[in-house]
C-alpha positions as CSV (number, residue, x, y, z in Angstrom):
1,M,19.5,-3.0,-23.0
2,T,21.4,-2.6,-26.3
3,A,18.8,0.2,-27.2
4,F,19.6,1.9,-23.9
5,L,23.4,1.8,-24.7
6,D,22.8,3.0,-28.1
7,G,20.7,6.0,-26.9
8,M,23.2,6.8,-24.3
9,E,26.0,6.9,-26.9
10,Q,23.8,9.0,-29.0
11,A,23.2,11.4,-26.2
12,R,26.9,11.6,-25.4
13,R,27.7,12.5,-29.0
14,A,25.0,15.2,-28.8
15,G,26.7,16.7,-25.7
16,R,24.0,15.7,-23.2
17,N,24.9,15.3,-19.5
18,L,24.6,11.5,-19.1
19,H,24.2,11.7,-15.5
20,D,20.8,13.4,-15.9
21,I,19.4,10.5,-17.9
22,V,17.6,7.8,-15.8
23,S,16.0,4.7,-17.2
24,V,14.5,1.2,-16.0
25,A,13.8,-1.8,-17.9
26,S,10.4,-3.2,-16.9
27,F,9.6,-6.8,-16.4
28,F,6.1,-7.7,-15.4
29,V,6.6,-10.7,-13.1
30,S,3.4,-12.3,-12.2
31,R,1.9,-12.0,-15.6
32,V,4.5,-14.4,-16.9
33,D,3.4,-17.1,-14.5
34,T,-0.3,-16.4,-15.2
35,E,0.3,-16.9,-18.9
36,V,2.7,-19.9,-18.7
37,D,0.6,-21.6,-16.0
38,T,-2.3,-21.5,-18.2
39,R,-0.2,-23.1,-21.0
40,L,1.0,-25.7,-18.8
41,D,-2.5,-26.6,-17.6
42,K,-3.4,-27.3,-21.3
43,I,-0.4,-29.7,-21.5
44,G,-1.9,-31.6,-18.5
45,T,1.1,-33.8,-17.5
46,D,2.8,-34.0,-14.2
47,E,5.9,-32.6,-15.6
48,A,4.1,-29.6,-16.8
49,A,2.3,-29.2,-13.4
50,A,5.6,-29.3,-11.6
51,L,6.6,-26.2,-13.5
52,H,3.8,-24.0,-12.2
53,G,4.9,-20.8,-10.7
54,K,8.5,-21.1,-11.9
55,A,8.7,-19.1,-15.2
56,A,8.3,-15.6,-13.9
57,I,11.1,-15.9,-11.4
58,A,13.4,-17.7,-14.0
59,N,12.7,-15.1,-16.6
60,A,13.6,-12.3,-14.2
61,Q,16.7,-14.2,-13.0
62,L,17.9,-14.5,-16.7
63,A,17.1,-10.8,-17.2
64,Y,19.1,-9.8,-14.3
65,Q,22.1,-12.0,-15.4
66,R,21.9,-10.1,-18.7
67,Y,21.9,-6.8,-16.8
68,E,25.1,-7.8,-15.0
69,Q,26.7,-8.9,-18.2
70,V,26.0,-5.6,-19.9
71,I,27.2,-3.4,-17.0
72,A,30.5,-5.5,-17.0
73,T,31.2,-4.6,-20.7
74,G,33.7,-2.1,-21.9
75,R,31.0,-0.4,-23.8
76,W,29.0,0.4,-20.6
77,Q,32.1,1.2,-18.6
78,A,33.2,3.8,-21.2
79,L,29.6,5.4,-20.7
80,Q,29.8,5.2,-17.0
81,A,33.2,6.9,-17.0
82,T,31.4,10.0,-18.4
83,G,28.7,10.0,-15.8
84,A,26.0,7.6,-17.1
85,R,23.9,5.6,-14.7
86,P,22.9,2.2,-15.5
87,Q,19.4,1.1,-16.8
88,R,18.1,-0.6,-13.7
89,P,15.8,-3.7,-13.8
90,F,12.4,-2.9,-12.7
91,W,10.2,-5.8,-11.3
92,A,6.6,-4.8,-11.7
93,S,3.5,-6.9,-11.1
94,T,5.0,-8.6,-8.0
95,S,1.7,-9.6,-6.4
96,T,0.8,-13.2,-6.7
97,K,-2.3,-13.9,-8.7
98,D,-2.6,-17.6,-7.8
99,P,-3.6,-18.0,-4.1
100,A,-1.4,-21.2,-4.0
101,Y,1.7,-19.1,-4.3
102,S,3.4,-17.2,-1.5
103,D,2.2,-13.7,-1.1
104,T,5.8,-12.4,-0.9
105,G,7.4,-14.9,-3.3
106,Y,8.1,-12.8,-6.2
107,V,9.6,-10.0,-4.1
108,V,11.7,-12.4,-1.8
109,E,13.1,-14.4,-4.8
110,L,14.1,-11.3,-6.7
111,V,16.1,-9.1,-4.3
112,A,19.2,-8.0,-5.9
113,P,21.5,-5.0,-6.0
114,G,20.4,-2.2,-8.3
115,V,16.9,-3.3,-8.9
116,V,13.6,-1.4,-8.5
117,I,10.6,-3.3,-7.3
118,T,7.1,-2.0,-7.2
119,M,4.4,-3.7,-5.3
120,P,0.7,-3.0,-4.2
121,Q,0.2,-2.1,-0.6
122,A,-1.0,-5.7,0.3
123,T,2.2,-7.1,-0.9
124,L,4.2,-4.4,0.9
125,R,2.5,-5.2,4.1
126,A,3.0,-9.0,3.7
127,V,6.7,-8.4,3.0
128,A,7.0,-6.2,6.1
129,D,4.9,-8.7,8.3
130,H,6.5,-12.1,7.3
131,A,8.9,-12.1,4.5
132,V,12.2,-13.7,5.1
133,I,14.8,-12.3,2.7
134,P,17.4,-15.1,2.0
135,A,21.1,-14.6,2.2
136,A,21.3,-16.1,-1.4
137,S,20.3,-13.6,-4.0
138,V,18.9,-13.8,-7.6
139,R,22.5,-14.4,-8.8
140,D,22.7,-17.7,-6.9
141,H,20.0,-19.2,-9.1
142,Y,21.3,-18.5,-12.6
143,A,22.0,-22.0,-13.5
144,G,18.5,-23.2,-12.5
145,A,16.8,-20.4,-14.5
């Protein structure tokens, strides 16, 4: 996100119209759990097993928290005042790879203002069919992440 701010400031100095610049910061969600779960399996303890399927959402929650911190800074607000749009978090790889996990879990857990979510058609259908979007948002889980 710092690189985005640096680039926007450079574009402003060069006279660019900041409103024309659009950017996302991509986070590949399920791939984090796939890798971390494999490592947890190698540890082989009950404590490690209890952490299965938790790393990806926690990682994305922390990324979103950082996003909110950045857009609250004076540095960002100065750019926004000249027409800049924020770099939005982009959740990719939101289909679950482990059949033990909810087929809508990543999407449901990561609903938040300003994010972009991409999902394969099967996940989209599952969300439309049976997902329940909680009243709580990603923001409500920062402490646990």
